N, C-alpha and C positions, 0 to 999 in steps of 0.2 A: 548485592544490588539486584533487584528484579529487572528482568528484560521485558521491554514493551516493543511490539512490532506495529508501526503505524503504516497503513496502506493508503496511498493517494494516487491520483491519476490525472486530474484536470484542475484548472485554475481556481474554481471556487473551493476545492478541497485544499489547495496550497494555502489559501488565506486562513481557512479553519485550522490547518496544521500548525501554522506559524503562531497563532494566538495561544494555543495550549502547549505546544512542544517546549517552549522556553521554560515553562513551569514543570513539565514532566521530566525534563532532563536534569532537574535538581534532585529528583528522587529515583529516577529509573535510568537504566541504560537503554536509550531509544535507538531502534533500528528503523530506518525509513525505507520502505519499498515503494518505488515509483512504477506504476503499471505501464507508463509510456503512452497513455491515451492522448495526451497533449505533448507533442514532441518538438514543436517549433520553438525557436529561441525566445520569441516574444510571448509564447503561451506557457512556457515551462521554466526554463533556466532563469529568465528575468525575474520571475516571482521568487525563486529560491534566493537569488542574489539580493534583491531589494528588501525582502522580508527577513533576511539573515537566517534562513533555514539551512541547516547543514546539508551538504550533498547527500543524495540518497545512497544508502549502503548497497541497494540492489535496484536495477533498472531493467524492467522486462521488455521494453521496446516493442510493445504489441501493435504499434501503429500500422495501418494499412490492412486491406482486406475487409470483408463484410463483418457484420456483428457476430455471427457464429464463429468465424475464424478468430476474431479478437478475443471472444469469450473463452474459447478453448485454450488459446495460448496463455491467457491470464490465469485461468483455473489451474493449469498445469504448473505455471511458474509460482503461483502463490502456494500451492500444495508442496512443491519442492523446497521452497524457502522455509515454510513452517516446519517441515520435517527436519531440515538442517539446523535451524536456529532454536526450535523448541521454546518459544517465548512464554513468559508467565502471563502476559496480557496481550491481547490482539485488539488493536484500535483500528476500526474501519471508518475512515472519514467518508461520510455519505457520498456514494457514487452510484450512478445508474447501472454501470456494468459490475463494479467490484462487489456491491452488495448482493447482486444476483449470483455471482460466482461463489460467494461465501455460503449462501443458502444451498446451492447445489452440492458443495463439498460437505456441508453439515448433514445432508441426507445419507451419507455413507457413515454408518456408526463406527467403523474402525478407522475413519479418516482423522487427519491431524487436527481438525476443528472441534472434535468432541469435547475438549476440556475448556473451550473458550466461551 
């Protein structure tokens, strides 16, 4: 079974994740990486519970600090998990921060994103 890594971090992404993840899990082993951009119970865990999304496999807990600090922690965390998991498919649910970090990592030709 192919492995898919879905990356989310904020409530609009949780809603998008829920709608497709149910179908993906029928054909893929899905790993969910939560960046931790939304960490409040009502902004995060409530959505996972109400939308029946499995608990994230990884949670980066990047909350706090300015944009640059959050971006650095997110990029480092995503790269580490990609190197460890080596997914067949990377699913980036649209994110203002996560999409930028992905583009930054793609700029490194030897980085883990090169095959995605």
